[in-house]
C-alpha positions as CSV (number, residue, x, y, z in Angstrom):
1,M,-0.9,-6.7,19.3
2,A,-2.6,-8.3,16.4
3,M,0.3,-10.8,15.6
4,L,0.6,-11.8,19.1
5,E,-3.2,-12.2,19.5
6,A,-3.1,-14.2,16.1
7,I,-0.6,-16.7,17.9
8,L,-2.5,-16.9,21.0
9,S,-6.0,-17.0,19.5
10,P,-5.9,-18.9,16.1
11,E,-9.7,-18.2,15.9
12,W,-10.1,-14.9,14.4
13,S,-13.5,-14.1,16.2
14,S,-12.1,-14.5,19.5
15,R,-9.4,-11.9,19.2
16,Y,-9.5,-8.1,20.2
17,H,-7.0,-6.9,17.9
18,S,-6.4,-7.1,14.4
19,Y,-4.4,-5.6,11.6
20,D,-4.9,-5.1,7.6
21,A,-2.1,-3.8,5.8
22,D,-4.2,-3.9,2.5
23,W,-7.6,-2.5,4.0
24,G,-7.8,-0.1,1.1
25,P,-6.0,1.8,-1.6
26,E,-2.7,2.9,0.2
27,E,-4.5,2.3,3.5
28,E,-3.9,0.2,6.5
29,L,-6.2,-0.4,9.2
30,A,-5.6,-1.5,12.9
31,S,-8.7,-2.2,14.7
32,M,-10.2,-3.4,18.2
33,R,-13.4,-4.9,18.9
34,N,-14.2,-6.8,22.4
35,G,-17.1,-8.7,21.7
36,S,-19.1,-6.7,23.9
37,G,-19.8,-3.6,21.6
38,D,-16.9,-1.6,22.3
39,E,-14.4,-1.0,19.3
40,Y,-11.9,1.4,17.6
41,S,-10.6,1.9,14.1
42,I,-7.2,3.3,13.1
43,V,-6.8,4.1,9.5
44,F,-3.2,4.7,8.3
45,A,-2.7,6.6,5.0
46,A,-0.3,8.8,3.0
47,E,-2.4,11.9,4.2
48,G,-2.2,11.0,7.9
49,T,-4.1,9.0,10.5
50,Y,-7.7,8.6,11.4
51,I,-8.9,7.3,14.6
52,R,-12.7,6.4,15.5
53,G,-13.6,5.0,19.0
54,F,-16.9,3.7,20.3
55,A,-17.6,2.7,23.7
56,H,-21.1,1.4,23.9
57,E,-21.8,2.5,27.5
58,A,-20.3,5.9,27.3
59,V,-22.4,9.2,27.9
60,M,-21.6,10.4,24.4
61,S,-23.1,7.3,22.4
62,P,-24.9,8.3,19.5
63,Y,-27.5,5.9,20.5
64,G,-28.6,8.0,23.4
65,N,-28.3,11.4,21.7
66,D,-29.7,11.0,18.5
67,G,-26.7,10.7,16.6
68,P,-23.0,11.5,17.2
69,W,-22.3,14.1,20.0
70,P,-22.0,17.4,18.7
71,G,-18.3,18.5,17.9
72,V,-17.1,14.8,17.8
73,L,-17.2,14.7,14.0
74,D,-17.9,18.4,12.9
75,S,-14.3,19.5,12.6
76,V,-13.0,16.4,10.8
77,P,-10.9,18.0,7.8
78,E,-11.8,17.2,4.3
79,M,-8.9,14.6,3.9
80,F,-10.6,12.4,6.5
81,R,-14.2,13.0,5.8
82,Q,-14.5,9.8,3.7
83,H,-13.8,7.8,7.0
84,V,-16.5,9.6,8.7
85,Q,-19.2,7.8,6.4
86,E,-17.2,4.7,5.9
87,P,-19.5,1.8,5.8
88,A,-17.6,-0.4,8.2
89,F,-17.5,2.7,10.8
90,C,-21.4,3.1,10.5
91,D,-24.5,1.3,11.5
92,E,-27.1,-0.6,9.3
93,H,-28.8,3.0,9.0
94,G,-25.7,4.8,8.0
95,M,-25.1,6.5,11.3
96,P,-21.5,6.9,12.4
97,V,-20.9,4.6,15.4
98,V,-18.6,7.0,17.3
99,T,-18.2,8.4,20.8
100,A,-14.5,9.4,20.3
101,C,-12.5,10.8,17.2
102,L,-9.1,12.2,16.6
103,W,-6.8,12.6,13.6
104,R,-3.3,13.8,12.6
105,A,-2.2,15.0,9.1
106,A,1.0,13.9,7.9
107,D,2.5,17.1,8.2
108,D,1.0,18.1,11.5
109,D,2.8,18.5,14.9
110,R,0.0,16.8,17.2
111,W,-3.2,15.0,17.4
112,R,-6.3,17.2,16.7
113,V,-10.0,16.8,18.2
114,G,-13.2,18.7,17.5
115,E,-14.6,21.3,19.7
116,I,-16.5,19.4,22.1
117,D,-18.8,20.5,25.2
118,Y,-18.1,17.4,27.3
119,P,-20.8,16.6,29.7
120,D,-20.1,17.7,33.4
121,D,-19.1,15.5,36.3
122,V,-18.6,12.4,34.2
123,S,-15.5,10.2,34.0
124,D,-14.4,9.2,30.5
125,P,-17.5,10.6,28.9
126,D,-16.4,9.3,25.3
127,G,-14.9,6.3,26.6
128,A,-11.4,7.2,25.2
129,A,-9.3,6.3,28.3
130,Y,-11.0,2.7,28.4
131,L,-10.6,2.3,24.5
132,F,-7.3,3.5,24.2
133,T,-5.6,2.2,27.2
134,R,-3.3,-0.3,25.6
135,L,-2.2,2.2,23.0
136,I,-1.5,4.8,25.8
137,E,0.7,2.3,27.6
138,P,2.3,0.5,24.6
139,T,4.5,-2.1,26.5
140,P,4.8,-5.8,26.4
141,E,4.2,-5.8,30.4
142,A,0.8,-4.1,29.8
143,F,-0.2,-6.6,26.9
144,R,0.9,-9.5,29.1
145,R,-1.5,-8.1,31.7
146,F,-4.4,-7.9,29.4
147,V,-3.8,-11.3,27.9
148,E,-3.4,-13.0,31.0
149,D,-6.7,-11.5,32.2
150,Y,-8.7,-11.9,29.0
151,Y,-7.3,-15.4,27.9
152,E,-6.5,-16.6,31.5
153,V,-3.1,-18.1,30.4
154,S,0.3,-17.3,31.5
155,V,2.3,-15.8,28.9
156,D,6.1,-15.8,28.0
157,L,7.3,-12.0,28.4
158,D,10.2,-12.4,26.3
159,A,8.3,-13.7,23.2
160,V,6.0,-10.8,23.8
161,R,8.9,-8.3,23.8
162,H,10.3,-10.1,20.7
163,V,7.1,-9.2,18.8
164,Y,6.8,-5.7,20.4
165,A,10.2,-5.1,19.0
166,L,9.0,-6.0,15.6
167,R,11.7,-8.6,15.3
168,P,10.9,-11.2,12.8
169,L,9.0,-14.0,14.1
170,T,10.4,-17.6,14.4
171,Q,8.9,-21.1,15.1
172,A,10.5,-20.7,18.7
173,V,8.8,-17.5,19.6
174,V,5.6,-19.0,18.2
175,T,5.9,-22.0,20.3
176,A,6.8,-20.2,23.4
177,L,3.3,-18.4,23.0
178,N,1.5,-21.3,21.7
179,A,2.8,-25.2,21.6
180,D,0.1,-26.1,19.5
181,L,0.9,-23.8,16.5
182,S,3.4,-23.7,13.7
183,I,4.6,-20.6,12.0
184,E,3.2,-21.9,8.8
185,D,-0.5,-21.8,10.4
186,L,0.0,-18.0,10.4
187,A,0.5,-17.4,7.0
188,N,-2.8,-15.4,6.3
189,D,-2.2,-13.6,9.3
190,L,1.6,-12.8,8.7
191,A,0.3,-11.8,5.1
192,A,-2.3,-9.3,6.4
193,A,0.0,-7.6,8.8
194,R,3.2,-7.7,6.5
195,Y,4.9,-8.9,9.6
196,P,8.5,-10.1,9.0
197,F,9.1,-13.7,9.9
198,V,11.8,-16.5,9.6
199,V,11.2,-20.0,8.2
200,G,14.2,-22.6,7.9
201,G,16.7,-19.8,8.5
202,R,15.3,-17.5,5.8
203,D,14.2,-14.0,6.7
204,D,10.7,-13.3,4.9
205,R,9.3,-10.0,4.6
């Protein structure tokens, strides 16, 4: 998704999805920001994966409850505790900006969440269903629907499928998505995501 948006939206500030393969020592970061205050961060590391989501209108917002909702962060294991206080995931006062949190150790058999007393009679109280909708439905078709709604442009589905399959990016695929862009224009984004690409018949990784 990050690579596709880099092609569709050369201006980084306009994108939803980003990926940084060198975010920290042996850590990679996938992130989403919609420009309206909703966001998520997914940290991939040797010890496992940590996910933090924030839906600004969710009932479980820390700004309406004097801090993170009870239970959301309380059970985060020690191996992931540094992410709870990560400055990039907190506000200017050091408060974790979070409504949903889950994690999975490298040797775990499922995702984990804290012991949370969710508010009654509230649909999607932590905003997780809204925040992670494109992760729950990780298909080219779902991404095309998102792009056509957000960017208000038609999108070549075969090109989207090419990238979703993690096949090396070519100028033909770039052109199918954005005729005004060259693969050389994507050098920084390709490097940030470590996405494979082909220039002049050569496969660069």
